[in-house]
C-alpha positions as CSV (number, residue, x, y, z in Angstrom):
1,M,-60.0,-48.3,-90.2
2,H,-56.6,-47.0,-90.7
3,K,-57.5,-43.6,-89.1
4,H,-59.1,-45.5,-86.1
5,K,-55.8,-47.4,-85.5
6,Q,-53.8,-44.2,-85.7
7,S,-56.1,-42.6,-83.2
8,Q,-55.7,-45.6,-80.9
9,C,-51.9,-45.4,-81.2
10,K,-51.9,-41.7,-80.4
11,R,-54.0,-42.4,-77.3
12,K,-51.6,-45.1,-76.2
13,V,-48.6,-42.9,-76.7
14,K,-50.3,-40.1,-74.8
15,H,-51.2,-42.5,-72.0
16,R,-47.6,-43.7,-71.8
17,K,-46.3,-40.2,-71.7
18,N,-48.7,-39.4,-68.9
19,V,-47.7,-42.5,-66.9
20,M,-44.0,-41.7,-67.4
21,G,-44.6,-38.2,-66.4
22,L,-46.4,-39.3,-63.2
23,I,-43.6,-41.8,-62.5
24,I,-40.9,-39.1,-62.9
25,F,-43.0,-36.7,-60.7
26,C,-43.3,-39.4,-58.0
27,I,-39.5,-40.2,-58.2
28,T,-38.7,-36.5,-58.0
29,V,-41.0,-36.0,-54.9
30,C,-39.4,-39.0,-53.2
31,I,-35.9,-37.7,-53.9
32,V,-36.8,-34.3,-52.5
33,F,-38.4,-35.9,-49.4
34,M,-35.5,-38.3,-48.9
35,F,-33.0,-35.4,-49.3
36,A,-34.9,-33.3,-46.8
37,Y,-35.1,-36.3,-44.4
38,Y,-31.4,-36.9,-44.8
39,Q,-30.5,-33.3,-44.2
40,N,-32.7,-33.1,-41.0
41,L,-31.2,-36.4,-39.8
42,R,-27.7,-35.2,-40.4
43,K,-28.4,-32.0,-38.5
44,E,-29.9,-33.9,-35.6
45,I,-27.0,-36.4,-35.5
46,S,-24.5,-33.6,-35.8
47,V,-25.9,-32.0,-32.6
48,R,-25.8,-35.3,-30.8
49,Q,-22.2,-35.9,-31.9
50,E,-21.1,-32.5,-30.7
51,W,-22.7,-33.2,-27.4
52,L,-20.9,-36.6,-27.1
53,E,-17.6,-34.9,-27.9
54,T,-18.3,-32.3,-25.1
55,V,-18.9,-35.2,-22.6
56,L,-15.9,-37.1,-23.9
57,T,-13.6,-34.0,-23.5
58,R,-14.9,-33.2,-20.0
59,E,-14.6,-36.8,-18.7
60,K,-11.0,-37.1,-20.0
61,K,-10.1,-33.8,-18.3
62,W,-11.5,-35.1,-15.0
63,I,-9.5,-38.4,-15.3
64,L,-6.3,-36.4,-16.0
65,E,-7.0,-34.4,-12.9
66,N,-7.0,-37.6,-10.9
67,Q,-3.6,-38.8,-12.1
68,G,-0.8,-38.7,-9.5
69,P,2.9,-37.7,-10.0
70,E,4.1,-41.3,-10.6
71,G,1.4,-41.9,-13.2
72,E,-1.1,-43.7,-10.9
73,I,-4.8,-42.9,-11.4
74,Y,-6.9,-42.4,-8.3
75,M,-10.5,-43.5,-7.9
76,N,-11.7,-40.0,-7.0
77,G,-9.2,-37.4,-5.6
78,S,-5.4,-37.5,-5.9
79,K,-4.7,-35.7,-2.6
80,A,-5.9,-38.5,-0.4
81,G,-7.6,-41.4,-2.2
82,D,-7.4,-45.0,-3.3
83,V,-5.7,-46.4,-6.4
84,N,-7.2,-49.7,-7.6
85,P,-5.3,-50.9,-10.6
86,Y,-8.3,-52.7,-12.0
87,F,-10.5,-49.6,-12.1
88,A,-7.5,-47.4,-13.0
89,C,-7.1,-49.4,-16.2
90,M,-10.7,-48.6,-17.1
91,A,-10.0,-44.9,-16.5
92,A,-6.9,-45.1,-18.7
93,L,-8.9,-46.8,-21.4
94,G,-11.2,-43.9,-21.4
95,L,-8.3,-41.6,-22.3
96,L,-7.7,-43.6,-25.4
97,A,-11.3,-43.1,-26.7
98,E,-11.6,-40.7,-29.6
99,T,-13.9,-39.5,-32.3
100,K,-13.4,-37.9,-35.8
101,N,-13.4,-34.4,-34.4
102,C,-12.0,-35.2,-31.0
103,P,-8.9,-37.3,-31.5
104,M,-6.7,-38.5,-28.6
105,T,-4.3,-35.7,-27.7
106,E,-0.6,-36.0,-27.0
107,T,-1.2,-35.2,-23.4
108,E,-3.7,-38.0,-23.1
109,Q,-1.4,-40.5,-24.8
110,K,1.4,-39.6,-22.5
111,A,-0.8,-39.9,-19.5
112,V,-1.7,-43.5,-20.4
113,G,1.9,-44.2,-21.0
114,R,2.8,-42.9,-17.6
115,Y,0.1,-45.0,-16.0
116,L,1.3,-48.1,-17.8
117,D,4.8,-47.3,-16.5
118,W,3.4,-47.2,-12.9
119,H,1.2,-50.2,-13.3
120,T,3.9,-52.3,-14.9
121,G,6.4,-51.3,-12.2
122,V,4.1,-52.5,-9.4
123,L,3.2,-55.7,-11.4
124,L,6.9,-56.6,-11.6
125,E,7.6,-55.7,-8.0
126,T,4.8,-57.9,-6.7
127,D,5.4,-60.7,-9.2
128,G,1.9,-60.2,-10.6
129,K,0.1,-60.0,-7.3
130,M,-1.5,-56.6,-7.6
131,G,-3.2,-54.9,-4.6
132,I,-5.2,-51.9,-3.7
133,Y,-3.3,-48.8,-2.6
134,R,-4.1,-45.7,-0.5
135,K,-2.4,-42.3,-0.3
136,E,-1.4,-41.6,3.3
137,G,1.2,-39.0,4.3
138,G,1.9,-38.2,0.7
139,E,2.8,-41.9,-0.1
140,L,0.9,-44.8,-1.7
141,I,0.5,-47.6,0.9
142,Y,-0.5,-51.1,0.1
143,K,-3.8,-51.7,1.8
144,E,-5.3,-55.0,0.6
145,K,-4.9,-57.8,-1.8
146,A,-6.7,-57.8,-5.1
147,D,-9.9,-59.9,-5.1
148,S,-9.1,-61.6,-8.4
149,E,-5.6,-61.9,-9.9
150,D,-6.9,-63.2,-13.2
151,G,-9.3,-60.3,-13.7
152,Y,-6.6,-57.7,-12.8
153,L,-4.1,-59.3,-15.2
154,G,-6.8,-59.3,-17.9
155,M,-7.5,-55.6,-17.5
156,Y,-3.8,-54.8,-17.6
157,L,-3.4,-56.6,-20.9
158,F,-6.6,-55.0,-22.2
159,L,-5.2,-51.5,-21.6
160,M,-1.7,-52.5,-22.9
161,G,-3.1,-54.0,-26.1
162,K,-5.4,-51.1,-26.8
163,Y,-2.6,-48.5,-26.2
164,L,-0.2,-50.3,-28.5
165,E,-2.9,-50.6,-31.2
166,K,-3.9,-46.9,-30.9
167,T,-0.3,-45.6,-30.9
168,E,0.8,-48.2,-33.5
169,S,3.7,-49.2,-31.2
170,T,3.9,-52.9,-32.1
171,E,7.7,-53.2,-33.0
172,S,9.8,-54.5,-30.2
173,T,12.0,-51.4,-30.4
174,D,8.9,-49.3,-29.6
175,L,8.3,-50.9,-26.2
176,P,10.2,-50.1,-23.1
177,E,12.0,-53.1,-21.6
178,S,9.8,-53.0,-18.5
179,W,6.7,-53.2,-20.6
180,K,8.0,-56.3,-22.4
181,N,8.7,-57.9,-19.0
182,G,5.3,-56.9,-17.7
183,I,3.5,-58.4,-20.7
184,S,5.6,-61.6,-20.4
185,L,4.9,-61.9,-16.6
186,A,1.2,-61.3,-17.1
187,L,1.0,-64.0,-19.8
188,K,2.9,-66.5,-17.6
189,K,0.7,-65.7,-14.6
190,I,-2.5,-66.2,-16.7
191,Q,-1.2,-69.6,-17.9
192,S,-0.3,-70.6,-14.4
193,L,-3.9,-69.8,-13.3
194,M,-5.5,-71.8,-16.2
195,Q,-7.2,-75.1,-15.4
196,D,-8.9,-76.9,-18.3
197,G,-8.7,-73.8,-20.5
198,I,-10.1,-71.2,-18.1
199,T,-8.6,-69.2,-15.3
200,Q,-9.1,-69.4,-11.6
201,V,-9.1,-66.4,-9.3
202,S,-5.7,-67.0,-7.8
203,E,-3.2,-69.7,-6.8
204,E,-5.1,-70.0,-3.5
205,N,-8.6,-69.6,-4.7
206,T,-9.6,-72.2,-7.4
207,T,-13.0,-70.6,-8.1
208,V,-13.6,-69.8,-11.8
209,Y,-15.8,-66.8,-12.6
210,L,-17.4,-66.0,-16.0
211,M,-16.6,-62.3,-15.6
212,D,-12.9,-62.8,-14.8
213,N,-12.5,-65.1,-17.7
214,L,-14.1,-62.6,-20.1
215,E,-11.7,-59.9,-18.9
216,V,-8.8,-62.2,-19.5
217,W,-10.1,-63.1,-22.9
218,K,-10.5,-59.4,-23.8
219,G,-7.0,-58.7,-22.6
220,L,-5.5,-61.4,-24.8
221,Y,-7.7,-60.4,-27.7
222,E,-6.6,-56.8,-27.6
223,L,-2.9,-57.8,-27.2
224,E,-3.3,-60.1,-30.2
225,L,-4.7,-57.3,-32.3
226,A,-1.7,-55.1,-31.4
227,G,0.4,-57.5,-33.5
228,L,3.4,-58.1,-31.2
229,E,6.2,-60.6,-32.1
230,D,4.7,-63.4,-30.0
231,T,1.1,-62.9,-31.4
232,Q,0.9,-66.6,-32.3
233,A,1.4,-67.7,-28.7
234,I,-1.0,-65.1,-27.4
235,S,-3.6,-66.3,-30.0
236,E,-3.3,-69.9,-28.8
237,I,-4.0,-68.9,-25.2
238,R,-6.9,-66.7,-26.3
239,K,-8.5,-69.5,-28.4
240,K,-8.3,-71.9,-25.5
241,I,-10.2,-69.6,-23.2
242,Q,-12.7,-68.6,-25.9
243,K,-13.5,-72.2,-26.6
244,Q,-14.0,-73.1,-22.9
245,I,-16.0,-70.0,-21.9
246,E,-19.2,-71.1,-23.7
247,K,-18.6,-74.8,-22.8
248,I,-18.2,-74.2,-19.1
249,F,-20.3,-71.2,-18.4
250,W,-23.3,-71.4,-20.7
251,D,-26.3,-73.1,-19.1
252,D,-28.2,-74.5,-22.0
253,A,-31.0,-75.9,-20.0
254,N,-31.9,-72.5,-18.5
255,Q,-30.6,-70.4,-21.4
256,R,-28.4,-68.2,-19.3
257,W,-24.8,-67.7,-18.3
258,R,-23.5,-69.3,-15.1
259,I,-21.7,-66.9,-12.8
260,I,-19.4,-69.6,-11.5
261,G,-18.3,-72.6,-13.4
262,N,-20.3,-75.7,-12.7
263,S,-22.7,-73.8,-10.4
264,D,-26.4,-73.2,-10.9
265,R,-26.5,-70.3,-8.5
266,Y,-28.8,-67.6,-9.9
267,H,-31.1,-65.0,-8.4
268,Q,-33.3,-63.4,-11.0
269,T,-33.8,-60.2,-9.0
270,E,-30.2,-59.6,-8.2
271,F,-28.6,-56.9,-10.3
272,Y,-25.0,-58.0,-9.5
273,P,-23.5,-60.4,-10.1
274,D,-26.4,-62.4,-11.5
275,G,-27.9,-59.9,-13.8
276,V,-24.7,-58.2,-15.0
277,A,-23.2,-61.6,-15.8
278,Q,-25.8,-62.1,-18.4
279,I,-24.6,-59.1,-20.5
280,Y,-20.9,-59.3,-19.6
281,P,-20.1,-61.1,-22.9
282,L,-21.6,-58.1,-24.7
283,I,-19.7,-55.6,-22.6
284,Y,-16.4,-57.2,-23.5
285,E,-17.4,-57.9,-27.1
286,F,-17.1,-61.7,-26.7
287,P,-18.1,-63.5,-30.0
288,V,-21.0,-65.6,-28.8
289,K,-21.9,-68.3,-31.3
290,E,-25.6,-67.8,-31.2
291,K,-26.2,-64.0,-31.2
292,K,-30.0,-64.4,-30.8
293,K,-29.6,-65.8,-27.3
294,Q,-27.5,-62.9,-26.2
295,K,-30.1,-60.4,-27.5
296,V,-32.8,-62.2,-25.4
297,L,-30.6,-61.9,-22.3
298,Y,-30.0,-58.2,-23.0
299,D,-33.7,-57.5,-23.5
300,Q,-34.5,-59.3,-20.2
301,F,-31.8,-57.4,-18.4
302,T,-33.0,-54.0,-19.7
303,E,-36.6,-54.7,-18.9
304,R,-35.8,-56.0,-15.4
305,F,-33.2,-53.5,-14.2
306,Q,-33.5,-50.3,-16.3
307,W,-29.8,-50.0,-16.2
308,Q,-29.8,-46.7,-18.2
309,K,-31.2,-44.9,-15.2
310,L,-28.0,-45.4,-13.2
311,N,-29.7,-46.5,-10.0
312,K,-26.9,-46.4,-7.4
313,K,-29.1,-47.8,-4.7
314,R,-28.8,-51.3,-6.2
315,T,-25.1,-51.9,-5.4
316,G,-23.6,-48.5,-4.4
317,F,-22.1,-48.1,-7.9
318,L,-23.3,-46.6,-11.1
319,W,-22.3,-49.5,-13.4
320,A,-21.9,-47.3,-16.4
321,M,-20.2,-50.1,-18.2
322,T,-23.6,-51.6,-18.9
323,G,-23.8,-49.1,-21.8
324,M,-21.2,-51.0,-23.7
325,A,-23.7,-53.8,-24.0
326,A,-26.2,-51.4,-25.5
327,A,-23.5,-50.3,-28.0
328,Q,-23.1,-53.9,-29.1
329,M,-26.8,-54.2,-29.5
330,R,-26.9,-50.8,-31.4
331,D,-29.5,-49.7,-28.8
332,I,-28.9,-45.9,-29.3
333,N,-31.9,-44.7,-27.4
334,N,-31.0,-46.4,-24.1
335,L,-27.4,-45.5,-24.4
336,V,-28.2,-41.9,-25.0
337,E,-30.4,-41.9,-21.9
338,L,-27.5,-43.4,-19.8
339,V,-25.0,-40.8,-20.9
340,G,-27.6,-38.1,-20.4
341,N,-28.4,-39.3,-16.8
342,Y,-24.7,-39.6,-16.0
343,E,-24.1,-36.0,-17.2
344,T,-27.1,-34.6,-15.4
345,E,-26.8,-36.4,-12.0
346,Y,-23.1,-36.9,-11.4
347,C,-20.8,-34.6,-13.4
348,K,-21.3,-31.4,-11.5
349,K,-20.2,-32.3,-8.0
350,R,-18.2,-35.4,-8.8
351,K,-19.1,-37.1,-5.5
352,Y,-19.2,-40.8,-4.6
353,P,-20.2,-43.2,-6.0
354,L,-18.6,-41.6,-9.1
355,Y,-15.0,-42.7,-9.7
356,T,-12.6,-42.4,-12.6
357,G,-13.3,-46.0,-13.8
358,E,-16.9,-45.1,-14.5
359,A,-15.8,-42.0,-16.4
360,G,-13.5,-44.2,-18.5
361,W,-16.5,-46.4,-19.5
362,I,-18.5,-43.2,-20.4
363,C,-15.7,-42.1,-22.6
364,M,-15.6,-45.5,-24.4
365,E,-19.4,-45.3,-24.8
366,C,-19.2,-41.8,-26.3
367,E,-16.8,-43.2,-28.9
368,K,-19.1,-46.2,-29.6
369,L,-22.2,-44.0,-29.8
370,Y,-20.5,-41.6,-32.1
371,G,-19.7,-44.5,-34.4
372,L,-23.3,-45.7,-34.2
373,Y,-24.5,-42.3,-35.4
374,E,-22.0,-42.4,-38.3
375,R,-23.4,-45.8,-39.3
376,K,-26.9,-44.4,-39.1
377,I,-26.1,-41.7,-41.5
378,K,-24.5,-44.1,-44.0
379,T,-27.4,-46.5,-43.9
380,A,-30.2,-43.9,-43.8
381,F,-31.4,-44.8,-47.3
382,I,-30.9,-48.5,-47.3
383,P,-34.6,-49.3,-46.4
384,C,-35.7,-47.2,-49.4
385,I,-33.6,-49.0,-51.9
């Protein structure tokens, strides 16, 4: 009896050893496979990131080539071309984009500073009523009025705030006096255009647009992040607009964004403004309360318009900014396709409808996509844990 029990014990011990050996073997195999997967993923991502840095460097170079002697940034061609401050801000924002191995250079930083000098000068000269300019006979001539004062002011503050944040120039002693005056004027103008917590197009035009208000919100948000002395006042204005945007523009019955406040105008097949308006909160990183509803709108927009293909026949423009919505949704595949199509179809000849503002968005999207790849590397093993 005693020998039988001993034999049973030996068999159990042997069985346990075999099970443990099998478990250790399986764990070892898993580790080897996971390591191999991670190494291959890292190599693949490294190639993609190098490509993004190549695109980023090239687009920045082209934007710099389109900067004029006073700091102005032309749409496409500095010898004879248009300067639209709204789109020029987008181009300058592109110069601030950077990655780990491709940081913003001193030349790029100075270029943005020179542009802000020019933009601020015009802003102060016109008392906040920016226009569109054209180079004729070697001089910039005022050609037409801006179509939305609030949107133009928002983009100016967006650029100013991002520049101050990137360069860590938040002390009052770091800012030129003209910039302080420019910021102050822009904030006063925005407040004068506010009705019930949202901004109207201009003093003469009382229409309120979702897109313009999102641009104003973004400008205030970035300026708030910069940490200026009057951050509290800026924050209060931003919070008012943020609260009212969803209240005024969200159409709960139809589960979509209104283009114009208190208007049900919407054409499902229209890319702009109807379609673009549905993803504009994503483009400008607006904190929508219910993120699920924004995902539904993004998926509908992607399925309906295939924005990543950059179909210029829709409106005459590329609308590269749509890629920022993809970045917010972490939609790497479609964003890669957009940047690839942009590079293949428009970078060689640099002809219309390509303009420097589009290049600015591509730069910002390269920065975002680079960050998404970094996140993918860090979270590669999370599903396995």
